[in-house]
GUMAR-146213 format. One record per residue (C-alpha): x, y, z; residue in three letters. Coordinates in pm, whole numbers, padded with zeros to 5 digits, always signed. Example, Ala and Ser with C-alpha at 12.3 -4.5 7.8 and 13.67 -1.06 7.14 Angstrom:
residues 2
+01230-00450+00780ALA +01367-00106+00714SER 
This chain:
residues 841
+00000+00000+00000MET +00129+00345-00091LEU +00168+00604+00186PRO -00088+00826+00011ILE -00356+00554+00006THR -00512+00624+00352PRO -00548+00989+00254LEU -00728+00932-00077LEU -01081+00950+00074PRO -00989+01280+00244ASP -00851+01421-00083ILE -01170+01329-00273ILE -01397+01461+00004ALA -01201+01786+00045THR -01220+01860-00326LEU -01593+01790-00315ALA -01631+02071-00061GLN -01353+02309-00170SER -01260+02456-00510PRO -00891+02414-00434GLY -00653+02183-00249LEU -00278+02184-00181VAL -00123+01838-00145LEU +00227+01808-00007GLN +00345+01449-00048ALA +00698+01322-00008GLU +00874+01137-00294PRO +00740+00785-00333GLY +00408+00863-00166ALA +00214+00798-00488GLY +00076+01147-00556LYS +00141+01133-00932SER -00012+00786-00974THR -00256+00688-00699ALA -00417+01032-00660VAL -00536+01084-01020PRO -00665+00726-01045LEU -00860+00762-00719ALA -01005+01096-00829LEU -01149+00934-01143LEU -01401+00769-00910LYS -01520+01098-00754ALA -01892+01169-00795ASP -01832+01541-00844TRP -01653+01480-01175LEU -02004+01449-01323ALA -01882+01301-01649GLY -01611+01562-01703LYS -01240+01492-01733LYS -00926+01558-01532ILE -00625+01734-01678ILE -00292+01678-01503MET +00003+01904-01581LEU +00359+01770-01580GLU +00667+01987-01632PRO +00840+01746-01876ARG +00744+01538-02179ARG +00929+01237-02040LEU +00711+01241-01728ALA +00393+01282-01934VAL +00462+00970-02140ARG +00587+00752-01856SER +00304+00838-01613ILE +00040+00791-01883ALA +00182+00451-01973GLN +00203+00344-01608TYR -00154+00450-01525LEU -00291+00286-01839ALA -00119-00039-01737ARG -00281-00015-01392GLN -00619-00013-01566LEU -00521-00290-01805GLY -00565-00057-02101GLU -00367+00106-02379GLN -00274+00473-02362VAL -00541+00672-02538GLY -00837+00502-02370GLN -00923+00615-02014THR -00574+00759-01977ILE -00445+00984-02254GLY -00170+01235-02300TYR -00066+01531-02512GLN +00269+01694-02570ILE +00380+01918-02853ARG +00304+01754-03189HIS +00185+01433-03020GLU -00156+01348-02877ARG -00302+01013-02772LYS -00662+01058-02655VAL -01005+00933-02750SER -01370+01001-02673ALA -01337+00773-02369SER -01037+00957-02221THR -01115+01086-01871ARG -00765+01166-01746LEU -00540+01356-01981GLU -00178+01415-01883ILE -00020+01710-02060VAL +00281+01936-02055THR +00207+02267-01887GLU +00191+02486-02197GLY -00088+02270-02342ILE -00331+02389-02074VAL -00275+02752-02168THR -00361+02665-02529ARG -00679+02492-02410ARG -00777+02792-02201LEU -00728+03031-02491GLN -00947+02811-02713ALA -01210+02742-02444ASP -01176+02986-02149PRO -01437+02799-01946SER -01268+02457-01988LEU -01621+02330-02037SER -01532+01958-02042ASP -01290+01971-01746VAL -01381+01929-01379ALA -01034+01926-01224LEU -00689+02059-01316VAL -00398+01900-01131ILE -00063+02080-01113PHE +00195+01809-01042ASP +00553+01877-00928GLU +00459+02240-00883PHE +00782+02311-00692HIS +00960+02337-01028GLU +00767+02664-01082ARG +00799+02678-01459SER +00661+02989-01626ILE +00399+02772-01799HIS +00275+02633-01467ALA +00258+02979-01308ASP +00066+03123-01603LEU -00170+02825-01624ALA -00246+02847-01250LEU -00312+03222-01277THR -00549+03175-01571LEU -00727+02877-01410CYS -00784+03082-01096LEU -00924+03362-01312GLU -01162+03116-01482VAL -01263+02971-01149GLN -01339+03316-01009SER -01533+03453-01304SER -01670+03167-01519LEU -01651+02830-01347ARG -01711+02820-00974GLU -01724+02441-01003ASP -01375+02412-01158LEU -01142+02250-00906LYS -00767+02302-00874LEU -00524+02062-00707LEU -00161+02167-00661VAL +00084+01889-00566MET +00453+01874-00478SER +00697+01725-00234ALA +00875+02055-00172THR +00694+02387-00206MET +00581+02680+00005ASP +00241+02532+00094THR +00134+02837+00293GLN +00194+03072-00003ALA +00020+02842-00252VAL -00274+02789-00017SER -00313+03163+00031GLY -00302+03221-00343PHE -00582+02968-00389LEU -00804+03169-00154HIS -00680+02980+00154HIS -00731+02633+00012ALA -00700+02337+00253PRO -00361+02164+00283VAL -00315+01787+00313ILE +00027+01637+00386ARG +00149+01283+00329SER +00467+01106+00430GLU +00662+00933+00156GLY +00792+00584+00119ARG +01152+00683+00079CYS +01402+00427+00208PHE +01707+00546+00403PRO +01983+00700+00191VAL +02344+00714+00312ASP +02481+01053+00201THR +02851+01124+00137HIS +03010+01468+00084TYR +03351+01580-00040LEU +03596+01655+00241PRO +03692+01989+00078GLN +03478+02245-00110PRO +03470+02230-00490LEU +03391+02563-00655THR +03493+02534-01020SER +03218+02487-01279THR +03462+02356-01541HIS +03422+01983-01605PRO +03800+01937-01616ASN +03806+02014-01245ASP +03527+01783-01130TRP +03490+01500-01385LEU +03782+01302-01231PRO +03610+01328-00890LEU +03282+01227-01052LEU +03443+00917-01197LYS +03586+00826-00856GLN +03243+00869-00695SER +03080+00650-00961ILE +03338+00379-00898SER +03270+00401-00525GLN +02894+00389-00583ALA +02929+00075-00796LEU +03116-00092-00509LYS +02879+00026-00237THR +02544-00022-00413ALA +02402-00338-00562LYS +02207-00211-00859GLN +02211+00082-01104ASP +02376+00422-01052VAL +02203+00748-01149LEU +02442+01038-01220VAL +02316+01398-01238PHE +02503+01631-01477LEU +02435+01988-01599PRO +02377+01916-01968GLY +02436+01714-02281GLN +02798+01826-02324ALA +02895+01703-01978GLU +02700+01380-02033ILE +02897+01308-02350LYS +03228+01386-02181ARG +03144+01166-01884ALA +03028+00888-02119GLN +03358+00897-02309ASN +03553+00901-01983LEU +03367+00601-01842LEU +03379+00400-02164GLN +03760+00396-02143GLU +03757+00176-01832THR +03409+00023-01841LEU +03403-00317-01672ALA +03215-00614-01823PRO +02853-00630-01718GLY +02813-00249-01712LEU +02646-00018-01964VAL +02636+00362-01979VAL +02297+00516-02071CYS +02240+00888-02136PRO +01908+01049-02040LEU +01803+01399-02149TYR +01506+01567-02310GLY +01630+01571-02671GLN +01656+01191-02690LEU +01382+00994-02863SER +01132+00803-02644PRO +01298+00479-02746GLU +01641+00607-02635GLN +01496+00735-02309GLN +01338+00395-02241ASP +01684+00236-02251ILE +01773+00443-01944ALA +01435+00410-01771LEU +01377+00033-01805LEU +01588-00261-01685PRO +01866-00355-01925ASP +01755-00620-02174SER +02083-00811-02118GLN +02067-00789-01741GLY +02365-00553-01710ARG +02405-00289-01441ARG +02348+00061-01574LYS +02522+00392-01517ILE +02256+00647-01613ILE +02393+00990-01701LEU +02103+01235-01672ALA +02020+01605-01661THR +01769+01736-01406ASN +01502+01569-01621ILE +01536+01276-01379ALA +01482+01479-01060GLU +01107+01431-01025THR +00799+01251-01157SER +00988+00960-01311VAL +01084+00644-01123THR +01385+00478-01282ILE +01369+00111-01202GLU +01663-00051-01024GLY +01845+00260-00900VAL +01994+00242-00551ASP +02282+00491-00592ALA +02299+00857-00696VAL +02609+01054-00785VAL +02527+01426-00795ASP +02758+01679-00962SER +02558+01956-00791GLY +02534+02158-01111TRP +02240+02249-01334ALA +02217+02453-01652ARG +01967+02737-01638LYS +01852+02987-01897ALA +01878+03336-01746VAL +01730+03639-01923TYR +01915+03969-01909ASP +01667+04252-01961VAL +01944+04505-02026SER +02065+04315-02333SER +01733+04153-02426GLY +01910+03819-02451MET +01917+03490-02266THR +02229+03307-02164ARG +02279+02957-02034LEU +02440+02956-01692VAL +02589+02659-01513THR +02507+02709-01146GLN +02473+02531-00815ARG +02143+02357-00753ILE +01929+02440-00452SER +01900+02232-00136GLN +01550+02129-00243ALA +01679+02003-00578ALA +01961+01818-00403ALA +01706+01641-00182GLU +01496+01550-00486GLN +01803+01402-00655ARG +01911+01212-00343LYS +01563+01067-00311GLY +01598+00893-00649ARG +01819+00634-00481SER +01569+00557-00204GLY +01246+00516-00398ARG +01243+00134-00410LEU +01514+00031-00164MET +01781+00167+00070ALA +02036+00368-00122GLY +02346+00578-00122VAL +02418+00930-00252CYS +02757+01080-00335TYR +02764+01460-00358ARG +03040+01656-00530LEU +03037+01933-00272TRP +03119+01967+00096SER +02878+01984+00389GLN +02980+02347+00438CYS +02885+02425+00077GLN +02552+02248+00125HIS +02455+02490+00400GLN +02538+02784+00171GLN +02316+02664-00116MET +01981+02837-00176ALA +01683+02665-00014ALA +01477+02663-00336PHE +01532+02736-00704ASP +01424+03080-00828ALA +01087+03087-01003GLU +01134+03078-01380GLU +00890+03366-01426ILE +01138+03600-01251THR +01435+03526-01477GLN +01310+03441-01823THR +01211+03617-02145ASP +00842+03707-02113LEU +00769+03755-02486THR +00545+03452-02523ASP +00375+03513-02187LEU +00305+03871-02293CYS +00145+03748-02616LEU -00067+03499-02422GLU -00187+03774-02190LEU -00275+03996-02485ALA -00490+03717-02630GLN -00650+03675-02287TRP -00740+04044-02305GLY -00487+04167-02051VAL -00262+04465-02121SER -00123+04516-01769SER +00021+04270-01519LEU -00189+04401-01232ASP -00509+04291-01406GLU -00437+03934-01289LEU -00338+03772-00960SER +00008+03614-00952TRP +00167+03376-00706LEU +00495+03540-00811THR +00451+03850-01024ALA +00664+03876-01339PRO +00922+04158-01326PRO +00771+04473-01475LEU +01090+04558-01669ALA +01088+04213-01834HIS +00722+04254-01924TYR +00772+04600-02072GLN +01068+04474-02278ALA +00850+04190-02408ALA +00570+04430-02508LYS +00819+04650-02691SER +00957+04354-02888LEU +00610+04228-02980LEU +00519+04573-03109GLN +00841+04573-03310GLN +00740+04235-03455LEU +00402+04378-03548GLY +00214+04137-03320LEU +00093+04395-03067LEU -00061+04734-03133SER +00047+05053-02955ALA -00228+05003-02692ASN -00114+04647-02618GLY -00385+04461-02811GLY -00327+04183-03062LEU -00292+04292-03423THR -00431+04073-03700GLU -00084+03930-03744THR -00066+03875-03368GLY -00393+03681-03371LYS -00265+03463-03654ALA +00062+03407-03466ALA -00122+03297-03153GLN -00318+03047-03359GLY +00004+02873-03459LEU +00096+02791-03099GLY +00469+02841-03138LEU +00733+03095-03043ASN +00625+03451-03130ALA +00941+03526-03328ARG +00916+03212-03540LEU +00543+03263-03592ALA +00620+03609-03731ARG +00871+03455-03972MET +00625+03195-04102LEU +00341+03442-04141LEU +00565+03668-04350SER +00572+03409-04634VAL +00204+03316-04633GLN +00154+03470-04976HIS +00505+03407-05109GLN +00643+03135-05336SER +00671+02770-05238ALA +01049+02808-05225VAL +01026+03092-04969GLN +00769+02899-04768GLN +00992+02594-04757THR +01292+02805-04661LEU +01098+02977-04380ALA +00962+02647-04249LEU +01309+02494-04246ASP +01460+02793-04069LEU +01184+02794-03807ALA +01225+02420-03757ALA +01601+02456-03712LEU +01564+02737-03460LEU +01291+02563-03259ALA +01514+02265-03178GLU +01872+02209-03068GLY +02152+02264-03318ASP +02148+01985-03579ILE +02524+02038-03636LEU +02651+02085-03278PRO +03014+02029-03379ASN +03007+02271-03672GLU +03266+02545-03601PRO +03075+02812-03794SER +02757+02988-03681ALA +02632+02993-04041ASP +02265+02892-04060LEU +02302+02826-04434VAL +02519+02524-04352LYS +02236+02388-04135ARG +01985+02447-04416LEU +02206+02251-04657ILE +02230+01963-04409ALA +01853+01965-04345LEU +01770+01960-04713GLN +02021+01681-04773ALA +01874+01475-04489TYR +01521+01524-04622ARG +01630+01390-04963ASN +01864+01110-04851ASN +01912+01051-04476PRO +02177+00784-04511GLN +02397+00987-04743GLN +02346+01301-04531ALA +02466+01119-04219LYS +02786+01034-04405GLN +02834+01390-04533ASP +02746+01580-04213PHE +02805+01534-03840ASP +02431+01543-03772ILE +02250+01528-03439GLN +01989+01276-03554ARG +01720+01336-03293GLN +01732+01713-03346ALA +01713+01693-03725ILE +01427+01443-03724GLU +01231+01659-03481GLN +01304+01964-03699ALA +01164+01791-04006LEU +00862+01678-03806LYS +00803+02036-03688ASN +00830+02170-04042ALA +00573+01919-04168ASP +00332+02000-03884ASN +00351+02374-03947TRP +00320+02319-04323ARG -00012+02139-04276ARG -00130+02395-04021GLN -00058+02688-04253LEU -00170+02516-04570GLY +00169+02559-04739PHE +00264+02345-05038SER +00498+02046-05022GLN +00868+02122-04966PRO +01059+02240-05270ILE +01436+02226-05304ALA +01609+02564-05299PHE +01946+02660-05433SER +02251+02770-05238LEU +02210+03120-05384ALA +01853+03138-05254GLN +01965+03026-04908MET +02237+03289-04900GLN +02023+03578-05024THR +01688+03508-04855GLU +01756+03330-04525SER +01904+03641-04362GLY +01594+03850-04433VAL +01368+03583-04285LEU +01581+03561-03971VAL +01579+03941-03947ALA +01198+03943-03955LEU +01197+03713-03651ALA +01486+03889-03477PHE +01467+04257-03577PRO +01648+04352-03259ASP +01945+04136-03359ARG +02026+04270-03703ILE +02401+04321-03681ALA +02651+04549-03854GLN +03023+04466-03852ARG +03236+04713-03660ARG +03559+04850-03800LYS +03873+04651-03730GLY +04016+04307-03789ASP +03811+04122-03527GLU +03460+03995-03621PRO +03277+04223-03377ARG +02925+04347-03448TYR +02684+04616-03330LEU +02323+04502-03297LEU +02018+04706-03385SER +01926+04704-03014ASN +02255+04874-02932GLY +02431+04573-02781LYS +02752+04411-02902GLY +02819+04060-03034ALA +03113+03870-03175LEU +03200+03562-03379LEU +03490+03327-03329LYS +03793+03447-03523ASN +03789+03142-03752ASP +03416+03155-03830ASP +03333+03150-04201SER +03096+03443-04146LEU +03368+03665-04001ARG +03392+03897-04304ASN +03018+03948-04353GLN +02926+04316-04330ALA +02571+04241-04210TRP +02420+03949-04018LEU +02081+03850-03886ALA +02148+03671-03557ILE +01913+03399-03435ALA +02104+03268-03136ASN +02359+03430-02909LEU +02427+03439-02540ASP +02338+03724-02310GLY +02676+03851-02196GLN +02661+04212-02077ARG +02937+04344-02304GLN +02947+04131-02618GLU +02742+03814-02667GLY +02888+03516-02848ARG +02706+03447-03178ILE +02596+03084-03220TYR +02357+03093-03517LEU +02330+03365-03781ALA +02269+03422-04150ALA +02425+03682-04380PRO +02199+03960-04506VAL +02259+04248-04745ASP +02176+04608-04667VAL +01954+04649-04975ALA +01725+04371-04853SER +01711+04529-04509LEU +01617+04865-04660GLU +01335+04707-04857GLN +01203+04484-04579THR +01222+04739-04296PHE +01147+05054-04493SER +00879+05162-04244GLU +01115+05124-03949GLN +01405+05315-04105ILE +01432+05671-03972GLU +01621+05962-04122THR +01772+06188-03858ARG +02006+06483-03849ILE +02298+06403-03625GLY +02593+06601-03492LEU +02924+06438-03405ASP +03225+06583-03235PHE +03533+06567-03456ASP +03813+06524-03203THR +04083+06630-03451LYS +03908+06944-03574LYS +03751+06998-03232ARG +03427+07092-03400GLU +03072+06960-03437LEU +03002+06808-03779VAL +02641+06767-03897ALA +02526+06468-04104SER +02199+06317-04221GLU +02172+05952-04117ARG +01936+05673-04210ARG +01900+05446-03910ARG +01753+05106-03837LEU +01744+05100-03461GLY +02098+05179-03348LYS +02250+05090-03687LEU +02350+05348-03947VAL +02254+05234-04297LEU +02393+05543-04466GLY +02487+05904-04402GLU +02581+06227-04579LYS +02692+06568-04460SER +02434+06843-04429THR +02397+07207-04330ASP +02029+07168-04242ALA +02080+07200-03873ILE +01867+07423-03649SER +02009+07632-03363PRO +01815+07418-03115ALA +01964+07096-03259GLN +02311+07247-03248PHE +02270+07360-02888GLN +02138+07019-02777ALA +02431+06842-02943ALA +02676+07098-02808LEU +02555+07044-02453LEU +02593+06668-02493GLU +02951+06713-02618VAL +03040+06963-02348LEU +02902+06738-02074ALA +03178+06492-02163ASN +03439+06749-02272ASN +03433+07035-02021LEU +03789+07122-02123ASP +03646+07279-02441LEU +03525+07571-02230LEU +03754+07874-02187PRO +03866+07816-01831TRP +04104+08090-01711ASN +04300+08121-01388ASP +04031+08330-01220ALA +03754+08080-01304ALA +03969+07784-01199GLU +04049+07950-00867ALA +03683+08028-00800TYR +03586+07669-00881LEU +03853+07541-00643GLN +03709+07751-00363ARG +03358+07614-00430LEU +03478+07254-00432ARG +03699+07301-00128TRP +03417+07442+00081LEU +03187+07153-00021ALA +03421+06917+00167GLU +03304+07067+00496PHE +02930+07107+00437ASN +02708+06825+00308ALA +02444+07079+00200ASP +02691+07265-00021TRP +02697+07130-00383PRO +03019+06951-00477SER +03070+07142-00803TYR +03303+06862-00920ASN +03330+06740-01279GLN +03035+06503-01240ALA +02817+06781-01093TRP +02904+07019-01374LEU +02825+06752-01636SER +02498+06644-01475ASP +02375+07004-01426ASN +02503+07150-01750ILE +02150+07244-01858GLU +02121+07468-01554THR +02450+07654-01534TRP +02571+07661-01896LEU +02278+07627-02138ALA +02139+07978-02076PRO +02466+08130-02201TYR +02488+07934-02529LEU +02237+08143-02722SER +02401+08262-03042GLY +02681+08004-03025ILE +02703+07836-03369THR +03057+07701-03353ARG +03269+07550-03081ILE +03522+07827-03142LYS +03256+08077-03029ASP +03278+07928-02679LEU +03592+08136-02623GLN +03365+08440-02584LYS +03213+08300-02265LEU +03296+08456-01927ASP +03345+08144-01715MET +03403+08334-01390LEU +03076+08524-01426ALA +02889+08200-01496MET +03033+08032-01190LEU +02956+08332-00973GLN +02595+08321-01090SER +02564+07973-00940LEU +02543+08134-00596LEU +02279+08369-00462ASP +02376+08670-00249TYR +02373+08485+00083ASP +02580+08198-00057GLN +02836+08440-00200GLN +02871+08599+00144GLN +02927+08254+00294ILE +03190+08170+00032LEU +03375+08498+00089ASN +03369+08445+00464ARG +03445+08073+00490GLU +03669+08033+00185ALA +03793+08384+00098PRO +03996+08439-00214ALA +04265+08639-00031TYR +04436+08661+00305TYR +04475+09019+00435HIS +04824+09009+00586ALA +04934+09228+00882PRO +05158+09401+00629SER +04836+09528+00467ASP +04899+09318+00154ARG +04639+09085-00001ARG +04779+08736-00062VAL +04594+08480-00275LYS +04486+08168-00084ILE +04562+07835-00253ASP +04273+07581-00226TYR +04417+07319-00462SER +04486+07060-00190GLN +04186+06876-00037PRO +04121+07000+00317GLY +04404+07255+00306VAL +04395+07633+00252ALA +04743+07781+00217LYS +04913+08117+00166VAL +05279+08178+00078SER +05447+08501+00192LEU +05769+08625+00358PRO +05788+08556+00729LEU +05833+08924+00815GLN +05492+09011+00669GLU +05321+08800+00936VAL +05479+08974+01236PHE +05200+09052+01480GLY +04962+08777+01359GLU +04891+08589+01683LEU +04691+08294+01550HIS +04613+08117+01221SER +04275+08243+01089PRO +03989+07990+01092GLN +03804+07893+00772LEU +03519+07656+00674ALA +03306+07734+00977TRP +03605+07692+01207GLY +03697+07348+01081GLN +04022+07445+00907VAL +04314+07666+01016SER +04482+07867+00741LEU +04820+07714+00659THR +05115+07952+00625PHE +05408+07873+00399GLU +05662+08119+00537LEU +05932+08229+00294LEU +06293+08334+00331SER +06422+08658+00176PRO +06511+08442-00127ALA +06142+08339-00151ARG +06217+07982-00049ARG +05995+07800+00208PRO +06153+07793+00551ILE +05855+07677+00757GLN +05496+07554+00694THR +05247+07574+00979THR +04874+07593+01047ALA +04940+07693+01411ASP +05106+08035+01416LEU +05077+08068+01793ALA +05284+07755+01843HIS +05528+07861+01574PHE +05604+08194+01746TRP +05659+08014+02076ARG +05892+07743+01954SER +05990+07683+01593SER +06051+08047+01514TYR +06364+08057+01736PHE +06512+07754+01563GLU +06451+07917+01226VAL +06616+08249+01308ILE +06938+08082+01428LYS +07009+07976+01071GLU +06848+08274+00899MET +07048+08540+01091LYS +07373+08398+00961GLY +07249+08355+00604ARG +07061+08683+00576TYR +07222+08924+00823PRO +07075+09235+00657LYS +06720+09115+00721HIS +06503+09139+01030ARG +06501+08843+01270TRP +06378+08997+01597PRO +06363+08806+01925ASP +06012+08946+01985LYS +05835+08902+01649PRO +05488+08978+01784LEU +05605+09325+01888ASP +05764+09391+01551GLU +05598+09595+01275LYS +05507+09366+00981PRO +05635+09451+00635GLY +05973+09460+00466ARG +06225+09201+00570SER +06539+09419+00520ILE +06651+09618+00821LYS +06600+09992+00804SER +06915+10195+00750ARG +07025+10381+01061PRO +06973+10756+01054ILE +07304+10939+01043THR 
């Protein structure tokens, strides 16, 4: 009996009374299998069906097959399933297991879900964007259209209190699991490097130890396909008889996945190398040992670049527990972790919700079809970031799928009907009324971009090479496999996608296209789908590009596309500075001008010529941030000139006619700001940021940079202060020191925190103390000079100087300058000339 079994009557009864339920059940409890079968017997179903959402296609197929076997039926009878491009259901289907995005499609087609009584969200802790959106929309339907629609959210690890509150305080039922004890081993020292070279040897050692400790199969968790292949090659070198290595990841065919999931046909022990696809939902028979690398590959969206990059990062503690539990589902097990216990405590408790760190373009399009133009029109368990949502709306408007007010355009409605990525839908819709050759080319490009790279080992990013391989495989698969290093599963799925979309759109059968057609037309099609990634080569030897969205990108130095002046980029990573280009097609500027004629803007621009030190006007035709062409012009208005001049001056303040008087005044302002937080800093940054305030009013009539020399910089700086502030400046940071000799001496404020005057010692006779500046915070520093105008003493404490240091100074000075005054009582002496007065004869 499963641990969940005693709770099944409570689950059925609770759902009969409540529109929602949260079920927290530990791994092995039977929530994904026993619960849906028991609910099929509930009276309140009233002839309607159950839909159960699973986060992965592998789980959908395996659970559907298992449940059908429990009923002694084939899949497609009582138990059915649907994933993308594959559906096995019939009129008798009462429980349909689907991937999460399928439910959103159903809701858009039938907002009331008229034939559904219950929607089950399984493994909800994974918090995919599809699950979050589907739950939000189901709750909306339940609140406004279907009070009888019931929602069941299930997981082993989730914030039950938050989910319950979101479902209007739904009841919570908890179940213990049937997980056998798992002996967990950690590394003695922390391992921080993400590079496989640093941890694959340790992984191999842990696998060897697991094979000795455990009795059956070993499940190994790795970040992605690349690491799986490297580990597979490493293990094959020393594989003992009676062992077999089986990869397991989402891009494998169902038949290949079954090799990893089912007992080996020859009775051998298996080492299963898997991504996080094996964390939940799926029970892999015969596993009693887990080796966990501790890494996962996540797609992280960077809103500043508008791009997504794959990041290899540490898993959360919750994910680590899910992985460990794989070894204790059917028997006692063991788990080897490639991190230390100290590192385990530092790992995040849960994974971040996908909706907070992903591209929201498709979600935004779904919301527009739902009739929502603002995020706050719906309730969210975790609200999408507003900046991500606004970026998505902007892109969809650029694609022509959303109107200015956020509603679906006719093209947007057609794109939603296709049920695929918004960018690729835009590409396919652009050739609806074109030739069969263009339709075939668009379908093939969309199919290539929807799946993994069919030529993963191809050194060039050139999409044309992928098109050639795809066309060759369509015509003669066997020959194509000899001619190209093809990823078979990816290319077969690509061809399947192309055929599905062809039937959906009513396009004609595929027609062969020439190399010339691929080279001239593929770039334009890619640009239609990725208008923000049209790229222009920068000057220089390196293959660096500027994108139409203003970001940078680069190719590998040996890429065959490196000399292309223009590219349309379909795939690149989201690095902040320059993203690495993975898939792109060449495009010519004439085609861009024709295709994007409505988006091209002609603007008058002014650039600062650093050699001539002058502003040069030109007329530019721009596509986003890219300059398609330019020519010089004199058609520049005074307002345009002044705006450009201010922008240049903000970054080149040295162009202004600073003289000694203005520089000295500015030093006084800055110096005083050190001692009063309310006093503006007047530093370079302040002058640049406030240039509109202090400089712009004086630029009227300026038509050339040379005319700036007419400006009175001192007068402009003085106008920064009102009368009271000027009095404060003159009092607390005066320009001059009035010496006892009745001479005005300029005060030097060039050193931070120091105000200094330089004058002969004899001119300070009678000055008892150093004057106080900056509201008494600074004593004036005196640099006292010899008769030869050389410094003999520097002090900010005149009183102390007269009492002590002065007498040491005059011992030397009397002998060197005997004709000058060195009195023993300097405070009684008249200040002024240093030479002794001639005696009267």
